[in-house]
N, C-alpha and C positions, 0 to 999 in steps of 0.2 A: 465598479471594482470587481476584479476577478475573484471568484470563490476559491480560497486556498485548498478546499477539500475536493475540488473537481479533478477528475482524472484526465488531464490534458493529453491529447493524442500525440502532440508534437514532442513530448518528452519520453525517452526510453525508460526501461525498467531501472537501470542503474543510475540514470540521472535523477529519477524520483527518489531512489533509495538514498543517494548521497546528499541531495539538496534538502530532503525532508519537507517537501512542499505540500504534503497532505494528500498525495496521489493514491495512497493505499487505503481502501475503505475498511479500516479495522473495526471501528465502532458500528458502522452500518451493517457489517457482516457478523455481528456478535453472536447470533444464533448458531452459526457454523462453528465458531470457536468454543462456544459453550458445549456443543455436541462433542467436539474433540476432547475437551477437558473431562466431560462425563465419561467418555469411552476409556480414557487413561485411568480415571478413578475406579471405574468398574473392574477393569483388568487387574489393577493393583490390589483392590480389596479382595477379589476372588483368589488371587495368588496368596495373599496373606492368610486368608481363611482356610484354603485347601492345602497349600504346600507348607505354609508357615515359614519359620526362619531356621537356618542351620546355625545353632548357637555354638560359639567357640568354647574351648575348654575352660576359659576364664569365667564363663557364665554358666555352663552346664555341669562343670566338674568332670573328673575322669582321670586317666593316666596319660602321661606324656613320656614317650620313649625316645631317646636321642642317641645317635651313634655316628662316628665318622663316616663320610660318604666316599672314602677312598676305595675305588674299584667295586663299589656297591651300588646297585640300582634299587629304585623304589619297589619294583616288581619282586625282586628277590626278598626284600624285607617283608613285603605283604604276604608272599607265599609261606615264608617261615612262620609268620605270626598265625596264619590260618591253620597250617598243619599242626602247630603246637597246641593251640587253644581251642581249635574246632570251630572258630568263627572269625570273620574278618575284622580288621580295624575300622575305625570311623574314617580316618584319613591318613595318607602317607604322602609326604612331600619332601623335596630336596630344597634346602635352604642354604644360600651362599654359593660361592664358587671357589675353585682352586683348592688349596690345601686346607682351608678353613671350612669347606662345605660339610654340611651334616645332613643326615636323614632324620626327619622328625615324624614320629608316629603318634597319632592321637587315638585313644581307645576308651572304652568304658572303664569304670573303676575296676582294677585288678586286685585280688587279694594277695597275700604274701606268697602262697604256693604258686599261683599263676605267674607272679612276678619273677620268682626264681626259675621256673620252667622256661619262660620266654627269654630271660637273660642268658641262661645256659645254652639254649638252642641258637640264639643269635651269635654267641661267642664261638660255639663249636663250628658252625657252618661258615661264618664270615671272617673270623679271626681279626677283629678290629684292632687297630694300633692307636696308642696314645700319642701325645704331642712329641714325645721323644723317639717315635718310630718303633716302639716295642709293642708286641702283641699283649694286650691288657684287657682283662675282663671288665675292669672298672671304666673302660672307655665307653661302655654302654651304661647310660644313666637313665633311671626311671623315677619320675616325680609324680606324686599323687596330689591332685587338687580335689578337695572334698566338695560335696554338693552344697554344704553350708557356706563355704567360701564363695562358690559360684552364685549362690542366692544373694549373698551380701553385695557382690559386685553388680549383679543385675539390678538390685534395689537402688544402689548408688547411681548407676547409669540412668535409670528411669527418673530418679529424683533430679539429676542434673538437667535432663532433657525438659522436664516439666517446668523447672525453675527458669530455664533459659527462655522457653516459649512464653511463660507468664511475664517475665521482665520485658520481652520484646513487645508483647501486646500492650503493656502499660506505656512503653515509650511511643508506640505508634498512636495510641489514644491521645497522648499529650502533644505529640509532634503535629498531627494532622487534625482536620475537622472530623466530625463523627462518621460521615459517609466514606471518606478516604480511609479511615481506620478500619471500617468493616471490610472494604475491598482489599486492603493490604493484609489483614488477618486471614481472609479466605485464600488469598494467593499463597501465604505462608503455609497454611495447613495443606493446601493442594500440593505444594512442593514436597512437604514432609511425607505425605501418603504415597505419592507417585514414586519418590526415591526409594522408600521402604519397599514398595511393591516390586520395583525392578530388581532390587537387591534380593528379594525373595524368589523372583523368577530365575535369576541367574544361579542362585544356590550358593553364593559365597558365604563363608562363615562370618557370623556377627561377632566381631572382636572389639575390644576397647578402642582400637584405632578407627574402626568403622563408626563408632558412636562419636568420637572426636571429630571425624570428618563430617558427620551429619550436622553437628553443632556449627561447624565452620561454614557450611553452605547455607544454613539458615541465616547466618549473618550476612552472607553475600546477597541473598534474596531481599533482606531488609534494606540493604544499601541500594539495590537496584530499584526497589519501590520508592525510596526517598527521592532518587534522581528523577524518575518518571513523574511522580506526583508534584514535585517542585515545578516542573515544566507545565503541568496541567494547571496548577495554581496561577502561574504567571500568565498563561494564555487566556484563562477564564476570568481574570480580574476585571471587573466592570462590565462583563458581557451582558448582565441583566439590564443595563442602561442603554444598550444598543439594540437595534432591530434588524441588523443585517445578517448576523450569524447566530446559530444556536449554541448552547453549551456543548452539545454532542459534537458539533463540527470543530469547535475549538479544542476539545479534548482529543479528537481524532488527529488534529494537527500536531498537538503535543506528542502523541504516540509516534507519529511519523518523524518528528524532529529528534526524538531520542532513540529511534529504532536502530540507526547505524551505530550510535554509541554503544548500545547494548550488544550488538553483534561484535563490534571490535573488542569490547571488554571481555566477552565470553570466549572469543577465539584466543586472545592473548592469555586469558586465564587457564584455558584447557591445554595449551601447548606444553607447559611444564608438567602437567598431570599425565599427558600422553607420554612425555619423556620418562616420567617415573614408571609408567607401566612397561615401557619397552626396555629401559636400562635396568631398573631395579628388580623387576619381576622376571622378565624373560632372560636377561643376561646374567644378573647377579643372583636371581632366585630368592629374593627377600620377600617371603610370603605376606608378612604383615603390611608391607607397603601396598600390596595389591588390594587389600580391603580398603585402605585409606584412599587410594587413587580412584577406585570404582565409584565409591559413594560421592566423591567430589566431582568427578566427571559427569555423572548423571545429574547431580544436584544443580550444577552450574547451568547445564543446558535447559533443564526443566525450569529453573528460576528465571532465565532470560525470557523463556516463552510466557510464563505466568505473569511477569511484571508488565508486559506489553499487551498481550493478547487475552489476558484474563482480568487483571486488576483494573485496567482502564475501562473496558466494557462494563464490568460490574459496577464501577463508580457511576457511569452514565445511566445505567439501568435504574439504580437507586435514586439518582437525582431526578429522573424524568417521571417517577411514579407520583410524587407529591411535592408540595412546596413551591417556592418562587421559580425554580428552574423549570418545573413542569408547566407553569402558567406562561412563562416567557417563551418556551418552545412552541406552545400552541399559538401564541401571538405572532411570532415570526413566521410560522408556516402559513397562518391565515393571511398575513400580509403578502406573502409570496404568491399565494393562490389568487388573491385579488389583483396583484400586479400582473400576473400572467393572463388574467381574463380581460383586463382593460384594453390592451391592443386589439384583441379580437372584436370587442364591442365597437371601438372606433373604426375599424376596418369595415365592419358590416354597415355602419351608419353612413360612411362616405360612399359606399357603393350604390345606395338607393337615392336618386335625385327626384324631387317632386316635379310633376308635369306642369307645363306652362299654361295649358288651357284645359278646360273641362273635357272629358273624353267624349268624342263624337259630336259635340255641339258647336265647337268653335267659340264658345263664350269666353270672354276674358276671365282670367283667374282673379280671385278677390284681391283688391289692392293694386291692380294693374292701372297704369296711366291711360287715359282715353286717347283715341286717335286724333291726329292733328287736323283732320278735316272737320270743319264746323258746318252745322246745318242751319239754314236760314229760317227765321221765324216767319210764320204766315199771319 
């Protein structure tokens, strides 16, 4: 029987990808994938420790200034802010498009005097108009978000994240066997850390939308792990009673069989996210959607990688360390070595024929029949 995990030379890359015949050595090259995962983790943790996160105003507190964007650029607003208060704002961005577009400025908390100075300077130099088309000082709105409010929002977001992860781990522990649960939880935590690290590297603001997006992609990772491990369970059922394939080979076949499904699901999933980035952010200027789109885009790609190239190899590594799977693997490999050695032994035995006579004497070999010529007795 042909080994389904063998890399058959007659099949092309795309044939092996679409048929899922086990042609990609995912489990056997697990050290390489472990090294890649460790590199991603290291970069993410360093970014989180060194750069940290750019917390949005909802988490950090501060002042939000908003005014109509009619014939006004973000650079003009930033220059007026710096000249008036002597320091620059935290962020200035254009939100929306057309007549409803606005300029939003995020800054540190301003006192009453600074608020009046800034509002007067913006009104004098920009002459903003209200919805009726009249120049109006009240068209410039300034809202204060206290640090206490930001602290409360941060606590609630962290609480929601911890509760979600805890419930997910409980479900995984119930849904799968112990070793699968461990591998799935490691995959989930890897996805969480790497997504947060990339968010830190890019420097986007952490907003409530970003937290919601993170919870969403953790659910996606859980779904992907369920599909992959279901296939592993199906392929490895009864493998301990057979001596032709190991648990690792059957798990590798399952990873190959779900690889194309994971790729298709990821591509289909990120297409609307890319559309959100292009249309909502670049064309419409909706900044909040940018935070949601980035965390989902990164999370879905990392989740597809971790469910195939991390969760399955980790599962096999745990199984092969102890227990019946480890014993079965040693038994199958020993049988293969014995089977490979047997043809060589038979070949060497067939090549050495015994001599018919004793060397150099012409004496008949033991057991040979006597000559047909009889000697007469005297």
